[in-house]
N, C-alpha and C positions, 0 to 999 in steps of 0.2 A: 894432359896437364893444363892446356888452356881452358878446358871446361871446368876444371877444379878452381882455377883462379877466378873465372867468371862467376861461378857459384858463390865463391867467398866474397867477391865484391858486391854481389846482389844481397847477400845476407848482411853484410856490413852496412849497406845503404838502408835496409829495413830497420836494423837495430838503431842506427843514428836518427832515422826519421821518427821512429817511435819515441826515442828519447827526447828529441826536440819538441815533438807534439805534446808530450807529457809535461815537459818543463815550462813551455809557454802557457799551457792551461793552468798549471799550478801558480805561476807568477801572476797571471790575470786574476785568479781566484783570491790570492792573498792581497793583491792590490785593491780589489773591490772591498775587502774587509776594511782596509785602511782609508780608502778614498771614495767609497760608494760605488754604485753600479757604473759600469764603464760608459754607458750612454749619457751619463751625467758629467763625465770628466770634461774639464775645461779645454775645449777645442780652439779657444782664442789664443792659447799659448803658442809660442814658436815650436817647431818640431823638436828642437833640442830641449827646451823647457818641458815639453810634454813627456819626452823620454825620461828625463831626469826625475820628474815627479811620479809618473805612473808606471814606469817599466824598469828602469835601471836598478832601483833598490831591490828588486825582487829576483835578480839573477846574480849568481855567484861570479864575481870577477868580470862583470860586464864593462866594456869599453866602447864609447861612442866613436864612430868612424866618420869624421867630418868630410873626409875625402877617401877615395878608393885605396890609396897607398897607406893610409893610417891602419888598415887592417890587412895589409899584405897583398892586395890585388894589383894587377899590372895594368888595368885599364878602367876607364869610366863606364865601359860597356863590357863587363866581364862574363856575362851569362849568355849562353847560346839558347835563344828562345825562338821557335819557328816563326812566330808572327812579328818578332822584334819588340813587342810590347813588354815593358818591364825589364828590359835588358840594361837600363841605366842604373848605375850604382846608387845614386841618391837624387833627390829633388828637394825643393823647399818644404814639401809636405811629407817627406819620407827620408829619414836619416838612419842608416843601419847601425847596429851595434853588434859586437862580437863578444862571446863569453869565453871563459878560460878553457872550456872544453873544445873550442874551435868552431862552434856553431854560430853562424851569422843570422841575425833576425832583422827584418826591416818592416816596421809597423807604420802604416799610413796614418797621418793625422787628417781627420775627416773634414776640416773646415775649408780647405782650399782646393779640394779635388772636385771636379765636375761630375764624374761618373759615380753612380751609387756603389759599384764594385770597388772603385778606387778608394773610396772613403773607408772601406772595411778591410782592405787588402793587407795581408801579412805575407812577406816573402821569407823563405827560410833556405839558407845554403848550409846543408848538414855537415859539410867539411871545410867551410870557409874558403880561402883562396886556392885550396888544392884542386887539381883538375878532377873531373872534366868541366865543371861549372856549366852544366847542361840541364835544361829543363827536363824533369822526369828521371834524372840519374842522381843528381845531388842538389838540385835546386827545385823547390816545391812551392806551391801556392796554397794559402789558407785565407779564410775570411772570418771576421767577427760577425756573428749573427745578431739580428735584432733582439734575440732572446738572451744575449750576453755570453754565448758560447763561442769557442774558436773551433771551426770545422774546416776540413779540406775543401778547397774551391771545387765546386761541382757536386757537393754533398747532396744537394736538393734535385739533382738531375737523375734521369733514368739510367739504368745499367748500360744501355745501348749508347746513350749520349756520352757517358763517362768514358766508355771503351773507345768510341770513335774519336773523341778529343785527344785522349792520351796516345792512342795507337797511330793515328794519321792526321791529327789536327794540331792545335796550338800547344799541346802537352801541358796545359794549365790544370787539367783534371787528374794528373797522374797520381798525386797523393790520395785522391778520392778512390782511384782504381786500386791502389795497393791496399788501402783500408777495406774497401768493398770485397776484395779478394782474400779477406782474412789475414791481412798483413803478410801477403806473399807476393812474389813476382812470378806470375804465371808465364807459360810459353808464349802467349800472345802479346806480352808486354814488350814495348820497343826499347830493348836494352842494346 
């Protein structure tokens, strides 16, 4: 019985991850029709203004979360991430929003972030405040590319680099591993 429950949870995670990935790409595509290519979007806006102009109108039932409890989380550091990076709920350059289907998205605003990755980062919690809130299980990392696409973080790395990071590293490349493995969670996946 525990094996059946575990397999069901894995399949549910894949389904929700695929849905979130599709939805955010569709939202970005429609927003670029209305607002031009994303690399031309106004990064001088506050994070809240940026979300309201370029992202929120393109998600069904989206609600901005100015603080963690606005979206049902119990802590300002709700996510278990091995390196501790990106475990904070929000920053001045990244304010999350949650959609009516319970998926939380956190899109970085590029103008105030020092690292190149940080400027392009998108964090997705596929089941919102529900547990386990753990990197690689229900919390995943994506990037906006210079070409205007949204890709899993690590998409440009070798299979070995993706596997190493997801299995025994920071777990930031786990969405890339699931997608690389044809949208499956294989036996070597750190579930």
